N, C-alpha and C positions, 0 to 999 in steps of 0.2 A: 472219383475222377475216372475218365475213360482211359482204357489202355492205349498206348501209342499206336497210331495208325487207324484207330477206330473213329468213325465220323457218323453224323446223323444226317440223313437225307432230308431236304425240305419237304413240305407237304406236296403230295402228288397233285400236279396241275389239272385237276379234274375239270374245273370250269373252263379253262382254256381249251382242253381237249374236246369238250362238248361243243363249244363255239366253233372250233375248227371242223368238227364232224358235220355240223349243220351247214357250214359254208361249203364243205366238200360235196355234200348232197345237192346243194344248189348248182354247183358246177356240173355234176353228173346230169341233173335235170336239163341244163342248157345244152350239154353234149347230146343227149337223147333227142332234144327238140330239133337241133339242126340236122339230125339224121332220122327224122321222123318218117321219111318215105322209104325206109328200109336200107339206108346206106351202110349199116353195120351188118355183115353176114351173121347168121345165128351162131356159128362156131366161134366168132370173135366177141360176141356180146358179153359173156360172163367175164373173161379175162380183161376186157376193156373197162367194164364198169368197176370191177374189183380193184384193178391197178389204179385207175383214175381216182377212185375214192381214197385209197391208202396214201397215194402220193400227195393229194391235196390236203388231207388231214395234216400231214407233215408240213406242207406249204404254209398252212395257216397257223401253225403252232410252234415250229422250231425256233422262230425269232422272238417269241413272246418272253416276257420277263421271268415268269415262274418256270416255264419249261426249260429255258436256257439255264436258269439257276440249278434246277434239278439235275440236268445233264452234266453241268460243270462239277457239282459236288460228287455225283456218281463216278465220274472219271478221274477226278483230281487225285493225285498220288499214284495213279496207275496209268501211265502215258499211253499204253496200248489200247486202253478203252476209248480214247479219243478217235480211234480209227473205226470203231464199231458202227457208228451212224453212217458214214459214207459207204462202208462195205455193205451194210444192210440195204441201203438205197440202191446200190449196184446190183445186189442180189434180187431185189424186187424187179428191177429193170430186166435182168436176165430172165426171171420167171415169166414176165409179161411177153417178152419177145419170143422166147422159145415156145410158150403155150399158144401164142397167136400165129407164129410163122413156121414152127417146127424146127428141125435140126438145121444148122447153117448150110450144109452142103446140098440141101434141097430147096433153098430159098430161090424163088423165081427171079430171073433177071439180075442176079447178084453172083459174082464169082466167089467161090469158097474162101479164097485168101482174103478178099475184102470183108466178108462177113466175120471171119475169125479175127482180123485186125480190129474191127469195130468192137467185138466182144472183149478184146484185150485192152483197148484204149480207154473204154468208159471207166472201169474201176481205177485205172492209173490216174486219169484226169480227176476223178472224184476225190481221191485221197491227197492230191497235190496241194490244195489249199490248207489242209491240216498239217502236212509236212512243212510247208513254208513257215507256219507259225508254231511249230512244235516246241520251240523254246518257251512259249507262254503256257505250256501245260503244267508247269510246276506251280505249287501252291504259293499264295502271296497276293499282294495287291496288284491290280492291273497296272501295267506300265503306261506312262504318257505316250502319246502319238509321236513317233520318230520318223525321220526321213526315209528309213528303210521300209516302213509300212506302206508308203505310197508306191514304191517300186514293187513290193511283193504282192500287194493287192492288184496292181496293174497287170502283173504276170498271171495271177489267178483269174482275174476277170477276162483277160485275153484268151486264156484257154477255154474258159466256160462259154464265152460268147463266140469264139472262133470255130469250135468244132461243129461240124454239120454232118449229120448222118441221115440218109434217106430211108432207113430201114425200120424206124420205130415210131411212126406217127400214131397218135391216139385219136381215133382208131386207125388201124392199118389201112382199112378200106372204108371209104366214106368221107364225110366232111370232118376236117380236123383243124384245131387252132393252135396246137403245140405238139412237140415231140417229146417222147419219154426221156431221151438223153439230155436234151436242153433243160427240161424241168429238173432232172436229177442233179445236173451240174450247178444249176442256180441254187438249189437247196444246200448243196455242199458249200457253196460260197457264203450263204447266209450263216450256216453252222460254223464255219471257220471264223467269220467276223464276230458273231455274237457269243458263241460258246468258247472257242479256242482262244482267239485274240482278246475277247472281252471288250470289244469296242463299244463305247457308250453311245446311246442315242441313235443307233442305227435305224430304228423305227419300223422294222419289219414285223408289225404288230397289228392284228385285225381290229383291235379295240379302238374306238374313237368316239368323240362326243358329237352330238347333232350339230352344234355350232361350228365344229370343224368341217363337217360335211357341207354346211351352208356356205362357209368360206370357200370351199373348193368349187362348189357350183357357181358362186358369185364371181370368182376369178375366171372361170370358164366363160361366163357371160361377158365379162369385160374383154377377154381375149377375142371373142366372136365379134364384138362391136369394133374393136381395133383392127382386126384382120380384114373384115369386110370393108371398113372405111379405107384401108390402104389398097386393097386388091381390086375391089369392084370398079371404082372409077377408072383404073388403069386397064381394065379389060382382062385382068389376070384370073378372074373367076366370073363365070356366067351362070345364070339360073337356067336349069334344064328341066326342073320338076322331078317327079318320081315316076320312073318308067315301069317299075314292077312292084305292084302292091299286092301280089299274090302271097300265099303261104310260103312258097319257095323263095320269094323276094325277102320276106321277113327272116327266113332261116339264113339266107346268105348274109343279110345285114347283121344278124346276131353273131354269126361266125366271124365276120370281119371285126366287129367290136371286141369280141373275146380274144381274138388274135392280138390286137393292139393292147389289150389290158394285160394279158399274161405273157405272151411271147416277146412283146416289145416293151411295154410300159414297165412291168415289174422288174425286168432285168436292167433296163437303162436307168430307172430311178433308183434302184438299189445301188448300182455302181456310182452314178454321178452324184446322187444326193445322199443316200444312206451311208455311203463309204467315203467318197472323196470330199464332198462339200462338208460333211460332218468332221472328217479328220482335219481339213484345212481350217475350219472354224476353231477347233481346239488348239491348233498351232498359233493362229493369229491372236488369240486371246493373250498370249504371253509376249506379244510384241509391244513396243512402245508406240505412243501416238504418232511420233514423227516417222517411225518406220512404216506404219500403216498408211500415212499420207503419201510417202514416197512410193509405196507399193501400188496405191491407187493410181497415181499419175503415170508411173512406169507401166503398169498393167494396161492402161488405156492406150498408150502408144504402141506397146508391143503387140497386143492382140488386134488392134486396128490394122497394123501392118500385116500380121499373120492372116487376118481375114481377107485382105486385099490380095496377098500372095496366093491364098487358096483358090481364088477365082481363076487363076491361070492353070489350075489342074482340071478345069471344066472346059470341055470342047465347045467352041462357039459361044463363049460366055458374053453376056451383055449386062449392063447395069453394074459394072464392077465397083462403083462407088457405094452401092446400097449396103453390102455387109459391113464395111468399115464404118459407115455412118451409123448404123444400128449399134455397133460396138461402142462407139463414142457416146451415143445417147444413153446406153445402159450404164456406162461408167459415170456420165454426168448426173444421171438420176440417182446413182448410188451416192455420189458426193453430196447432193442436195439432201437426201434422206438422212444420212449420217450426221449432217450438220443442223438439220431442221428439227429432227425428232430425237427423243431419248430412246436409243436402241443399244443393244449389246455391241461393244466395241468390235469392229471388224466383221460383224455379222453380214452386212450387205455388201461389203467388199468381197467377201468369199462368195456370196451369191452371184455377184457380177462375174467374177473370174470363172466359176464353174459354168455359168450360163453361156458365156461366149465360147468356152472350150466345147461345150455341148453343141453349139450352133456350128462352129467351124468343122467339127467332126462329121457333120452332115453335108459337106461340100459336094459329095458325089451325086446328090439329088438336084443340084443346080444352084445358081446364085440366089434367086429369090427364096428358095426353100432354106438355104443356109442362113439368110438374114432373119427369116421368120422363126427358125429354130432357136436363134439367140433370144428372141422375145419370148417364145414358148418356154424355153429353158428357164428364163427368169421367173415366169409365173409358176412353173413346176417347182422350182427351188423355193419360191416364196411360200407356197403351200407347205412344203416340207419344213421350212424355217419356222412357220407359225404352229404347225401341228406335230412335228417330229414323227410323221407317219408316212412311210414309203407307199403304203397302199393307196392313200389319198393322192399322193403325187402321181402314182401310176394311173389312178382314175382320171385325173384332169389331163394327163398325157393321152390316154385313150380317147377321151371325149373330144379333145382338140383334133386328133388324127382322123376322127370319124365325123367331124363337123360338116364337111362338104356333103357327106352322105345324108346326115340328119336334115340339112337345109335344102337338099336338092340342087346343089351347086356342082359345077364342073370346073376343075382346076386347069388353067391354061399355061402352066409353067412346070 
């Protein structure tokens, strides 16, 4: 028998680390491509490439099953160890910023107090998700999703998504599609969800089947047909062709796509799908059929009213009927699917709820965009529902956001 307190670590996740390393090298290649014309000064090249590689290896591995299990067993029984990963990520960020920008009081166009506040805020924000779920660091079975989890994850996601720092672009000079602090805080959120809270089916995993990729691309194709059919006859999109087919144009297009894949898609899909849709699905499984039916009917009414009310937050809004109509159609389709097909109880109800919340949250971009975001959210959530993979949900998210660029269209809304 093993002495008390002694434990055996699972196998080192070598395969996942190799896969993550290869994916990180692909990101570096893309970063160098969009800066091919010398956008990265020689003095910043080494720290930029090294930091980008290290952080993206973590990005592609921290949420995987074997890596999360290894970290969990390594830290279990020693609560202080759960803080090591966010503090190491903060240390990497410090090393990058200080090597690329120098000491804070010499940063150009930045007041010293602002630079020092930034350096102090990042590690505090990085450890916050771990501290929120610190009670889950004790050994034992993972606890079922509770109401407090929604509030705590909302707080952690709000901090990770709300902090904006202009000091740590990757690279600092040149073309960039993400910031070091945003990526660091995203990774600490993943770490808190998968390792600390042990939330099941988060799906922040690089591994996927080819048929899942085909499903993702197929859903994107369906969305394109649907959106063009809705928008083109109304004059809300027009074909303008491709204005810049030079190398510089391809570099700009690549940067735009990578921004929507990493800075927008990965974060939003992790929060809306990997965390909230996932947790809500686990909660609704335990509800009775009658309660789910009431939730479907009540949700349709409440969110249609909420969508209509959100239009009054938009200056000079027109087509106020469009978002509530889309919300009602989403819930009607959900009712039909759950009664017509053999699906997991409450699965599409949850998909509808998160989709319309996702759409309403985009009210600041206009009435039409909010309505389309409800539909896009449904397809994003559908991909996650079928694949349990946040990366594929982020991929379809980025593809849709960049569809106008791919097709040579101009949005008139």
